[in-house]
C-alpha positions as CSV (number, residue, x, y, z in Angstrom):
1,X,31.9,-73.7,5.4
2,X,28.1,-72.8,5.4
3,X,27.1,-69.3,6.4
4,X,24.3,-69.1,9.0
5,X,21.2,-67.0,8.6
6,X,22.4,-64.3,11.1
7,X,25.7,-63.9,9.3
8,X,23.9,-63.7,6.0
9,X,21.5,-61.2,7.3
10,X,24.4,-59.0,8.5
11,X,26.4,-59.3,5.3
12,X,23.4,-58.7,3.0
13,X,22.3,-55.6,4.9
14,X,25.9,-54.4,4.9
15,X,26.0,-54.7,1.1
16,X,22.6,-53.1,0.7
17,X,23.6,-50.2,3.0
18,X,26.9,-49.9,1.0
19,X,24.8,-49.2,-2.1
20,X,24.1,-45.8,-0.5
21,X,27.8,-44.9,-1.1
22,X,27.5,-46.0,-4.7
23,X,24.6,-43.7,-5.2
24,X,26.5,-40.8,-3.8
25,X,29.5,-41.1,-6.1
26,X,28.3,-38.7,-8.8
27,X,28.5,-35.8,-6.3
28,X,32.3,-36.2,-6.3
29,X,32.5,-35.5,-10.0
30,X,30.1,-32.5,-10.0
31,X,27.2,-34.5,-11.4
32,X,23.7,-33.5,-10.5
33,X,20.1,-34.6,-11.1
34,X,17.2,-32.4,-11.9
35,X,14.4,-32.1,-9.3
36,X,12.2,-34.0,-11.8
37,X,14.7,-36.8,-11.9
38,X,15.2,-36.8,-8.2
39,X,11.5,-37.1,-7.5
40,X,11.2,-40.0,-10.0
41,X,14.2,-41.8,-8.4
42,X,12.8,-41.3,-4.9
43,X,9.5,-42.6,-6.2
44,X,11.3,-45.7,-7.4
45,X,12.7,-46.2,-3.9
46,X,9.2,-45.8,-2.4
47,X,7.8,-48.4,-4.9
48,X,10.5,-50.9,-4.0
49,X,9.8,-50.5,-0.3
50,X,6.1,-50.7,-0.8
51,X,6.3,-53.9,-2.7
52,X,8.8,-55.4,-0.3
53,X,6.6,-54.5,2.7
54,X,3.7,-56.7,1.4
55,X,5.3,-59.4,-0.8
56,X,8.6,-60.0,1.1
57,X,7.5,-59.2,4.7
58,X,3.7,-59.2,5.4
59,X,3.0,-62.3,3.2
60,X,5.7,-64.6,4.6
61,X,4.9,-63.1,8.1
62,X,1.3,-64.2,7.7
63,X,2.4,-67.6,6.5
64,X,4.7,-68.1,9.4
65,X,2.0,-67.1,11.8
66,X,-0.4,-69.5,10.1
67,X,2.1,-72.3,10.6
68,X,2.4,-71.5,14.3
69,X,-1.2,-70.7,15.3
70,X,-3.1,-72.9,12.7
71,X,-5.9,-70.5,12.0
72,X,-6.1,-67.6,9.5
73,X,-7.9,-65.4,11.9
74,X,-5.1,-65.5,14.5
75,X,-2.4,-65.3,11.9
76,X,-4.1,-62.2,10.4
77,X,-4.4,-60.7,13.8
78,X,-0.7,-61.2,14.5
79,X,0.3,-59.7,11.1
80,X,-1.9,-56.7,11.7
81,X,-0.5,-56.1,15.2
82,X,3.1,-56.5,13.9
83,X,2.5,-53.8,11.3
84,X,0.9,-51.5,13.8
85,X,3.9,-52.0,16.2
86,X,6.3,-51.2,13.4
87,X,4.5,-48.0,12.5
88,X,4.3,-46.9,16.2
89,X,8.0,-47.7,16.7
90,X,9.2,-45.4,13.9
91,X,6.6,-42.8,14.8
92,X,8.0,-42.7,18.3
93,X,11.6,-42.4,17.0
94,X,10.4,-39.6,14.8
95,X,8.8,-37.8,17.8
96,X,11.6,-38.4,20.3
97,X,14.8,-38.0,18.4
98,X,15.7,-34.5,17.2
99,X,16.3,-34.4,13.5
100,X,15.9,-32.4,10.3
101,X,14.6,-33.1,6.9
102,X,15.7,-30.6,4.2
103,X,12.2,-30.3,3.0
104,X,10.2,-30.3,6.3
105,X,12.6,-28.5,8.6
106,X,13.6,-29.4,12.1
107,X,11.5,-31.9,14.1
108,X,11.6,-33.6,17.4
109,X,12.6,-32.3,20.9
110,X,15.3,-29.7,21.3
111,X,16.2,-29.9,17.6
112,X,17.6,-26.4,17.6
113,X,20.4,-27.4,20.0
114,X,22.2,-29.6,17.5
115,X,24.1,-28.6,14.4
116,X,22.1,-29.0,11.2
117,X,24.3,-31.7,9.7
118,X,23.8,-34.0,12.8
119,X,20.0,-33.4,12.7
120,X,20.0,-34.5,9.1
121,X,22.1,-37.6,9.9
122,X,19.7,-38.5,12.6
123,X,16.8,-38.2,10.2
124,X,18.5,-40.5,7.7
125,X,19.2,-43.0,10.5
126,X,15.5,-43.1,11.4
127,X,14.8,-43.7,7.7
128,X,17.4,-46.4,7.2
129,X,16.7,-48.5,10.3
130,X,13.6,-50.2,8.8
131,X,15.4,-51.1,5.6
132,X,18.3,-52.9,7.4
133,X,15.8,-54.5,9.8
134,X,13.8,-55.9,6.8
135,X,16.9,-57.5,5.2
136,X,18.0,-59.0,8.5
137,X,14.7,-60.5,9.4
138,X,14.3,-61.8,5.9
139,X,17.4,-63.9,6.3
140,X,17.1,-64.6,10.0
141,X,14.0,-66.7,9.6
142,X,16.0,-69.0,7.3
143,X,14.1,-68.0,4.1
144,X,17.0,-67.2,1.8
145,X,14.8,-66.5,-1.2
146,X,12.9,-63.7,0.5
147,X,16.0,-62.5,2.1
148,X,17.9,-62.3,-1.2
149,X,15.0,-60.5,-2.9
150,X,14.8,-58.0,0.0
151,X,18.6,-57.4,-0.1
152,X,18.7,-56.8,-3.8
153,X,15.6,-54.5,-3.7
154,X,16.7,-52.5,-0.8
155,X,20.2,-52.2,-2.3
156,X,18.7,-50.9,-5.5
157,X,16.6,-48.3,-3.8
158,X,19.5,-47.2,-1.7
159,X,21.3,-45.9,-4.8
160,X,18.9,-43.0,-5.5
161,X,18.6,-42.3,-1.8
162,X,22.4,-42.0,-1.5
163,X,22.5,-39.6,-4.4
164,X,19.6,-37.5,-3.0
165,X,21.4,-37.2,0.4
166,X,24.7,-36.2,-1.1
167,X,23.2,-33.7,-3.5
168,X,21.1,-32.1,-0.7
169,X,24.2,-31.8,1.5
170,X,26.2,-30.2,-1.4
171,X,23.4,-27.8,-2.1
172,X,23.5,-26.7,1.5
173,X,27.2,-25.6,1.1
174,X,29.1,-28.7,2.2
175,X,32.1,-29.8,0.2
176,X,31.8,-32.6,-2.3
177,X,33.9,-35.1,-0.4
178,X,32.2,-34.3,2.9
179,X,28.7,-34.7,1.3
180,X,29.8,-38.1,-0.2
181,X,31.3,-39.3,3.1
182,X,28.2,-38.4,5.2
183,X,25.9,-40.0,2.6
184,X,28.0,-43.1,2.6
185,X,28.1,-43.3,6.4
186,X,24.3,-43.0,6.7
187,X,24.1,-46.5,5.1
188,X,26.0,-48.1,8.0
189,X,23.0,-48.1,10.2
190,X,21.5,-50.8,8.0
191,X,23.9,-53.6,8.9
192,X,23.5,-52.8,12.5
193,X,19.7,-53.1,12.2
194,X,20.1,-56.1,10.0
195,X,22.2,-57.9,12.5
196,X,19.8,-57.1,15.3
197,X,16.8,-58.3,13.2
198,X,18.5,-61.5,12.0
199,X,19.6,-62.4,15.6
200,X,16.2,-61.7,17.1
201,X,14.4,-63.9,14.6
202,X,16.9,-66.7,14.9
203,X,16.2,-67.0,18.7
204,X,12.7,-68.4,18.2
205,X,10.3,-69.2,15.3
206,X,7.6,-67.5,17.4
207,X,9.3,-64.2,16.8
208,X,9.4,-64.6,13.0
209,X,5.9,-63.4,12.1
210,X,6.2,-60.5,14.5
211,X,9.6,-59.4,13.2
212,X,8.6,-59.7,9.6
213,X,5.4,-57.6,9.9
214,X,7.1,-55.2,12.3
215,X,9.7,-54.4,9.7
216,X,6.9,-54.0,7.1
217,X,5.1,-51.5,9.3
218,X,8.3,-49.5,9.9
219,X,8.9,-49.2,6.2
220,X,5.3,-48.3,5.5
221,X,5.6,-45.4,8.0
222,X,8.8,-44.1,6.2
223,X,7.1,-44.4,2.8
224,X,4.0,-42.5,3.8
225,X,5.6,-40.0,6.2
226,X,8.8,-39.2,4.4
227,X,9.3,-40.3,0.8
228,X,5.9,-39.8,-0.9
229,X,5.4,-36.3,0.6
230,X,8.9,-35.3,-0.5
231,X,8.3,-36.5,-4.1
232,X,5.0,-34.5,-4.3
233,X,6.3,-31.2,-3.2
234,X,7.7,-29.8,-6.4
235,X,5.0,-30.4,-9.0
236,X,6.4,-33.6,-10.4
237,X,3.8,-36.0,-9.0
238,X,3.4,-37.8,-12.4
239,X,7.1,-38.6,-12.6
240,X,7.2,-39.7,-9.0
241,X,4.2,-42.0,-9.6
242,X,5.9,-43.5,-12.7
243,X,9.0,-44.1,-10.5
244,X,6.9,-45.7,-7.8
245,X,5.2,-48.0,-10.3
246,X,8.5,-49.1,-11.8
247,X,10.1,-49.7,-8.4
248,X,7.1,-51.7,-7.3
249,X,7.2,-53.8,-10.4
250,X,10.9,-54.4,-10.1
251,X,10.6,-55.5,-6.5
252,X,7.6,-57.6,-7.3
253,X,9.6,-59.3,-10.1
254,X,12.6,-59.9,-7.8
255,X,10.4,-61.4,-5.1
256,X,8.5,-63.7,-7.4
257,X,11.6,-64.7,-9.4
258,X,13.7,-65.6,-6.4
259,X,10.9,-67.6,-4.8
């Protein structure tokens, strides 16, 4: 029985989100990663997301807009507006939802009224929404090649993110199992976003270029606002840049090889 694009988008984003739990496993066995290694791994995640934003989302989004509108000028305008809307959406979430980053402290309204663990979970939720959305819209438009590349790439970059979350929680005094569980649960927002994105795109081909570029903009905001600043705080910019480059090349290879 063939699986539809919406179901594929949900399943793929569920698997990608589940890779967060895989990344958190070492914390259960007392394993740790140096700050140097952590920054390199997060740089890898940023590189994957950066490459995916352009090759797997903006490029097919522009192509879809070109098919609909017939002129490169209009298609480029739609792609640009979609990216801007994605950036503004995550920026609004960042401003309106109280949350906390271990490096940047508490942000958003009334942040001091919530326990620190929930503020951090909200921060990771804001972070993971664009990733799940990207996988969902990648499949929802019927392009399994780009959807598969996105799912593999996002899954790979979720591994170091899951480890970083678990280690940060453990360093703040939470027990190993609790740190693992919370890290694993933060990945569950991705299939929710993936299902929403796949369903939205499946409703009309007119939504496809908007959804693809919107997801790209959302990820670009996370890269610039969250990941890169974090990897450059501790003096390991070179290692973070190497990680970013490797992640970008890996995602570029996946995208080109699958298509």
